[in-house]
C-alpha positions as CSV (number, residue, x, y, z in Angstrom):
1,M,53.3,1.7,26.2
2,P,55.8,4.2,27.8
3,I,54.0,7.0,29.6
4,E,55.5,9.7,27.3
5,N,54.2,7.9,24.2
6,W,50.7,7.6,25.8
7,A,50.7,11.3,26.7
8,R,51.8,12.3,23.2
9,K,49.0,10.3,21.6
10,V,46.4,11.8,24.1
11,Y,47.6,15.3,23.1
12,W,47.4,14.5,19.4
13,K,43.8,13.3,19.8
14,F,42.9,16.3,21.9
15,K,44.4,18.8,19.3
16,F,42.7,16.9,16.5
17,R,39.3,17.3,18.2
18,Y,40.0,20.9,18.7
19,L,40.9,21.5,15.1
20,L,37.9,19.5,13.9
21,N,35.7,22.4,14.9
22,K,37.7,24.9,12.8
23,K,35.8,25.0,9.6
24,L,37.4,26.2,6.4
25,D,35.6,29.3,5.1
26,V,36.0,28.6,1.4
27,S,33.0,28.0,-0.8
28,V,33.0,25.3,-3.5
29,D,32.7,28.0,-6.2
30,R,35.7,29.9,-4.9
31,A,37.7,26.7,-4.6
32,E,36.9,25.6,-8.1
33,K,37.7,29.0,-9.5
34,C,41.0,29.0,-7.7
35,L,42.0,25.6,-9.2
36,R,40.8,26.4,-12.7
37,D,42.5,29.8,-12.7
38,N,45.8,28.3,-11.6
39,F,45.8,25.3,-13.8
40,H,43.1,23.2,-15.4
41,Q,42.6,21.3,-18.6
42,K,39.5,20.1,-20.4
43,T,37.8,16.9,-19.2
44,P,39.9,14.0,-20.6
45,A,38.7,11.3,-22.9
46,F,38.6,7.8,-21.5
47,T,37.5,6.0,-24.7
48,Q,38.6,5.5,-28.2
49,V,37.9,2.9,-30.8
50,N,40.6,0.2,-30.8
51,Q,40.5,-2.4,-33.5
52,I,41.4,-5.9,-32.3
53,V,43.1,-8.2,-34.8
54,E,44.6,-11.1,-32.9
55,Q,47.7,-12.0,-35.0
56,Y,49.8,-12.8,-31.9
57,D,49.4,-14.1,-28.4
58,V,50.7,-10.8,-26.9
59,M,51.2,-7.2,-28.0
60,I,53.7,-5.3,-25.9
61,V,53.3,-1.5,-25.8
62,I,56.5,0.5,-25.1
63,P,56.4,4.3,-25.2
64,V,59.9,5.7,-25.7
65,Y,61.1,9.2,-24.8
66,N,64.7,10.1,-24.1
67,A,65.5,6.6,-23.0
68,E,68.9,6.0,-24.7
69,R,70.6,5.2,-21.5
70,Y,68.4,2.1,-20.7
71,L,66.6,1.4,-24.0
72,E,68.9,-1.4,-25.2
73,Q,68.4,-3.3,-22.0
74,C,64.7,-3.0,-22.5
75,I,64.9,-4.2,-26.1
76,D,67.1,-7.1,-25.2
77,S,64.7,-8.2,-22.5
78,I,61.9,-8.4,-25.1
79,L,64.0,-10.1,-27.9
80,G,65.4,-12.5,-25.3
81,Q,62.0,-13.9,-24.2
82,K,62.0,-17.7,-23.8
83,T,58.6,-18.7,-24.9
84,E,56.6,-20.5,-27.6
85,F,53.9,-17.9,-27.5
86,T,54.0,-15.4,-30.3
87,F,54.3,-11.7,-29.5
88,Q,54.8,-8.3,-31.1
89,A,56.4,-5.3,-29.5
90,I,55.2,-1.9,-30.5
91,F,57.7,0.9,-29.7
92,V,56.2,4.4,-29.9
93,E,59.1,6.8,-30.3
94,D,57.6,10.0,-28.8
95,G,59.8,12.7,-30.2
96,S,63.0,12.0,-28.2
97,A,65.8,14.5,-28.3
98,D,68.5,11.9,-27.7
99,R,69.6,8.7,-29.6
100,S,66.5,6.7,-28.8
101,R,65.1,6.9,-32.3
102,E,68.5,5.9,-33.8
103,I,68.7,2.9,-31.4
104,L,65.2,1.7,-32.3
105,R,65.9,2.0,-36.0
106,Q,69.1,-0.1,-35.6
107,R,67.7,-2.8,-33.2
108,V,64.0,-3.3,-34.0
109,R,63.0,-5.7,-36.8
110,L,59.7,-7.4,-37.8
111,P,57.5,-8.6,-36.4
112,H,58.2,-5.8,-34.0
113,I,57.6,-2.3,-35.2
114,V,58.5,1.3,-34.4
115,I,56.0,4.2,-34.6
116,E,57.5,7.6,-34.7
117,Q,55.7,10.7,-33.7
118,E,56.3,14.2,-32.4
119,N,56.3,14.5,-28.6
120,K,52.8,14.1,-27.3
121,G,53.3,12.4,-23.9
122,V,53.2,8.9,-22.6
123,S,49.4,8.5,-22.8
124,A,49.2,9.6,-26.4
125,A,52.1,7.2,-27.2
126,R,50.3,4.3,-25.6
127,N,47.0,5.2,-27.3
128,V,48.6,5.2,-30.7
129,A,49.6,1.6,-30.2
130,L,46.2,0.6,-28.8
131,R,44.3,1.8,-31.8
132,R,45.3,-1.5,-33.5
133,I,45.6,-4.3,-30.9
134,S,47.4,-7.2,-32.5
135,G,47.4,-9.7,-29.5
136,R,45.0,-11.8,-27.5
137,Y,46.6,-10.1,-24.5
138,V,48.3,-6.7,-24.1
139,M,51.3,-5.9,-21.9
140,F,52.7,-2.5,-21.1
141,L,56.4,-1.9,-20.6
142,D,58.3,1.3,-19.8
143,S,61.4,1.9,-21.9
144,D,63.7,2.3,-18.9
145,D,62.5,-1.0,-17.3
146,F,62.9,-4.6,-18.4
147,L,61.3,-8.0,-18.3
148,A,62.5,-11.3,-16.9
149,T,63.2,-13.8,-19.7
150,N,60.2,-16.0,-18.8
151,A,57.7,-13.1,-18.3
152,I,55.6,-13.7,-21.4
153,D,55.6,-17.5,-21.0
154,K,54.6,-17.4,-17.3
155,L,51.9,-14.7,-17.6
156,V,50.2,-16.0,-20.8
157,S,50.3,-19.7,-19.9
158,T,48.7,-18.8,-16.5
159,A,46.1,-16.7,-18.2
160,D,45.2,-19.4,-20.6
161,A,45.2,-22.2,-18.0
162,C,43.0,-20.2,-15.6
163,C,40.8,-18.5,-18.2
164,A,41.8,-15.2,-16.5
165,D,41.3,-11.7,-17.9
166,I,44.3,-10.3,-16.0
167,V,47.4,-12.0,-14.7
168,E,49.8,-9.9,-12.6
169,A,53.3,-10.8,-11.5
170,G,55.6,-9.6,-8.8
171,H,58.0,-6.8,-9.6
172,L,61.3,-5.4,-8.3
173,F,61.9,-1.7,-7.7
174,F,65.5,-0.7,-8.0
175,A,67.5,2.5,-8.1
176,H,71.0,1.0,-7.9
177,Q,72.7,-2.2,-6.6
178,D,72.1,-1.6,-2.9
179,K,68.5,-0.3,-3.1
180,K,66.0,-2.9,-4.2
181,C,62.5,-3.8,-3.1
182,Q,60.4,-6.8,-4.2
183,V,56.7,-6.4,-4.3
184,R,54.2,-9.2,-4.9
185,H,50.9,-10.5,-3.6
186,G,52.0,-13.7,-1.9
187,E,54.2,-16.8,-2.0
188,K,51.7,-18.8,-4.1
189,M,49.7,-18.3,-7.3
190,G,46.1,-17.6,-6.6
191,E,43.0,-15.7,-7.6
192,I,42.6,-12.2,-6.2
193,A,40.0,-9.5,-6.4
194,S,40.5,-7.1,-9.3
195,R,40.7,-4.2,-6.7
196,E,43.8,-5.8,-5.2
197,L,45.8,-5.3,-8.5
198,F,48.6,-2.9,-8.5
199,G,47.6,0.4,-10.1
200,F,50.4,0.4,-12.7
201,P,49.7,-0.6,-16.4
202,W,52.9,-2.7,-16.4
203,G,53.7,-6.0,-14.8
204,K,50.7,-7.9,-16.1
205,V,48.9,-9.2,-19.2
206,I,45.4,-7.9,-19.9
207,R,42.9,-9.7,-22.2
208,S,42.6,-7.4,-25.2
209,N,38.8,-7.1,-25.2
210,L,39.0,-5.2,-21.9
211,L,40.8,-2.4,-23.8
212,E,38.5,-2.4,-26.8
213,D,37.1,1.1,-26.2
214,F,39.7,2.3,-23.7
215,C,42.3,5.1,-23.8
216,F,44.7,6.8,-21.4
217,P,43.8,10.4,-20.6
218,E,46.2,12.6,-22.6
219,N,48.1,15.6,-21.3
220,Y,47.4,14.7,-17.7
221,F,49.9,13.7,-15.0
222,F,49.0,10.6,-13.0
223,E,47.3,9.0,-15.9
224,D,47.8,5.5,-14.6
225,T,44.8,6.1,-12.3
226,V,42.6,4.8,-15.1
227,M,43.9,1.3,-14.7
228,S,42.5,0.7,-11.2
229,T,39.3,2.7,-11.7
230,L,38.2,1.8,-15.3
231,V,40.1,-1.3,-16.5
232,H,40.6,-3.6,-13.5
233,P,36.9,-3.7,-12.5
234,L,36.1,-5.2,-15.9
235,S,38.1,-8.4,-15.1
236,R,35.9,-11.4,-14.4
237,K,38.9,-13.4,-13.1
238,T,42.2,-12.1,-11.9
239,I,45.2,-14.2,-11.0
240,A,48.4,-13.2,-9.2
241,V,51.6,-15.1,-9.6
242,P,54.5,-14.7,-7.1
243,D,57.3,-14.7,-9.7
244,I,59.3,-11.5,-10.1
245,L,58.8,-10.9,-13.8
246,Y,59.1,-7.1,-14.1
247,Y,62.0,-4.8,-13.1
248,Y,61.1,-1.2,-12.5
249,R,63.9,1.3,-12.5
250,D,63.4,4.3,-10.2
251,N,65.5,6.9,-12.1
252,G,64.2,9.9,-10.2
253,M,62.4,11.3,-13.3
254,G,58.9,9.9,-12.5
255,I,55.9,12.2,-12.4
256,T,55.7,12.1,-8.6
257,H,59.4,13.3,-8.4
258,R,59.0,15.9,-11.1
259,S,55.6,17.5,-10.3
260,K,56.0,18.5,-6.6
261,N,56.6,22.2,-7.3
262,L,54.5,22.3,-10.5
263,K,51.0,23.5,-11.0
264,E,50.4,20.3,-12.9
265,A,50.5,18.5,-9.6
266,T,46.8,19.4,-9.2
267,D,46.1,16.8,-11.9
268,T,46.2,14.3,-9.1
269,F,42.8,15.7,-7.9
270,W,41.2,16.2,-11.3
271,I,42.1,12.7,-12.6
272,M,40.6,11.2,-9.4
273,K,37.5,13.3,-9.8
274,Y,37.0,12.6,-13.5
275,C,37.8,8.8,-13.2
276,L,35.2,8.5,-10.3
277,E,32.6,10.3,-12.4
278,E,33.4,8.1,-15.4
279,R,32.9,5.0,-13.2
280,L,29.5,6.2,-12.1
281,R,28.6,7.2,-15.7
282,R,29.4,3.6,-16.7
283,G,27.1,2.2,-14.0
284,Q,29.9,0.7,-11.9
285,V,28.7,-0.1,-8.4
286,L,31.1,1.2,-5.7
287,E,31.8,-0.8,-2.6
288,H,33.3,-0.1,0.8
289,T,36.7,-1.2,-0.4
290,D,36.5,1.5,-3.1
291,Y,35.6,4.0,-0.5
292,I,38.8,3.1,1.5
293,K,40.8,3.6,-1.7
294,Y,39.3,7.1,-2.2
295,L,40.1,8.0,1.4
296,L,43.7,7.0,0.8
297,A,43.6,8.9,-2.6
298,A,42.8,12.0,-0.6
299,R,45.9,11.5,1.4
300,R,48.0,10.8,-1.7
301,N,46.7,14.0,-3.3
302,W,47.7,16.0,-0.2
303,I,51.2,14.5,-0.4
304,R,51.6,15.3,-4.1
305,T,50.4,18.9,-3.7
306,K,51.8,19.8,-0.3
307,E,54.5,22.1,-1.8
308,L,51.9,24.2,-3.8
309,P,50.5,27.5,-2.4
310,M,48.1,27.2,0.5
311,E,45.1,28.5,-1.5
312,I,45.4,25.7,-4.0
313,R,45.8,23.0,-1.3
314,Q,42.7,24.3,0.4
315,G,40.8,24.4,-2.9
316,I,41.6,20.8,-3.5
317,F,40.4,19.9,0.0
318,V,37.1,21.7,-0.4
319,L,36.4,20.1,-3.8
320,T,37.4,16.7,-2.4
321,C,34.9,17.1,0.5
322,E,32.3,18.0,-2.1
323,L,33.1,14.9,-4.2
324,F,32.8,12.7,-1.1
325,D,29.5,14.2,-0.1
326,K,28.0,13.8,-3.6
327,N,29.4,10.5,-4.7
328,L,30.8,8.5,-1.8
329,K,28.0,8.0,0.7
330,F,29.8,5.5,2.8
331,S,31.1,5.3,6.4
332,Y,34.4,3.8,7.2
333,K,33.9,0.4,8.9
334,G,37.4,-0.4,9.8
335,S,39.2,-0.1,13.1
336,E,42.2,1.9,12.0
337,Q,42.1,5.1,14.1
338,R,43.9,7.3,11.6
339,M,41.5,6.3,8.9
340,Q,38.6,7.2,11.2
341,M,40.2,10.6,11.8
342,L,40.8,11.2,8.1
343,E,37.2,10.5,7.4
344,L,36.0,12.8,10.1
345,A,38.2,15.7,8.8
346,I,36.7,15.3,5.3
347,R,33.1,14.9,6.4
348,Q,33.3,17.9,8.7
349,R,35.3,19.9,6.1
350,S,38.1,20.9,8.5
351,Y,41.3,21.5,6.5
352,L,43.3,22.1,9.7
353,A,42.3,18.7,11.2
354,F,42.9,17.1,7.8
355,S,46.4,18.5,7.3
356,Y,47.2,17.8,11.0
357,I,46.3,14.2,10.9
358,L,48.2,13.7,7.6
359,E,51.4,15.3,9.1
360,L,51.2,12.8,11.9
361,W,50.1,9.8,9.8
362,D,53.2,7.6,10.2
363,C,53.3,8.3,14.0
364,L,49.7,7.1,14.7
């Protein structure tokens, strides 16, 4: 290692140790009042009664809002599926202000259906479709994305052959022709732990009984958190296939892009807190791997809220420390130094050390 790099890292460690002793003088009550005064909603629901009537092999749930630019490609990818499995697509038109409703009325025919409602958000749209599940398996698809022509065939045949509760495929992120990124678990099909699944609802088939009493939290940003915390742990057997079967379009309008300057960005903390408490209420046993995910979630929450006022960021940190002390009584057992430092900052409640290590994260 070059001497200047070594010296730089020694300095970083020294400053981190110095900052670690600088405690944040903000009480839990004050932090909670700050967050609730600035923006807070009621505790979300995580359950609803979903009737399961298995008329098809797969039900595909597609919430639609102002998607006219990409909607026809999405519809074509569903209608063009090459499979002998039966499927029904449920399009939930969520009060679009563009031509989305007109396109759906023109293009969608039985057995696929369109549900029209006033704008209530993506979670409410998905929940409407889930109240009557018509397939042995459920898939989620966003209206600006599309499926490979063999997506249903590959996912369902694998689920049936392996008696799997969830089968997840690889996916491709793309923004335009010269910016693409493939993401998958490996080169071969194989069983994986449910905690290894990607946190998105899409890109997989889910056995419908896992969603029998489930709903997405409504009126919250970052609602997908419920998949990895409440749905995935229910899977008795989880299979990953290497095939790229889902195409995700980064159109710059996602929640992470849009929320950076909004008070709603604080939802990233509240949804983590409420999902964790719901897991414990349901009697789920947390493991060290879960603890690592919550450490990384603390970092992700910092990234999502770093453009909000300092008082709010400090409030989130204090409540995060409290959440860890009460519910995550683990110690990091890995060898990654930056994770060790992150844990130390949280356990010793030093916001200065916490923010310092996260600013340097990619350099360590």
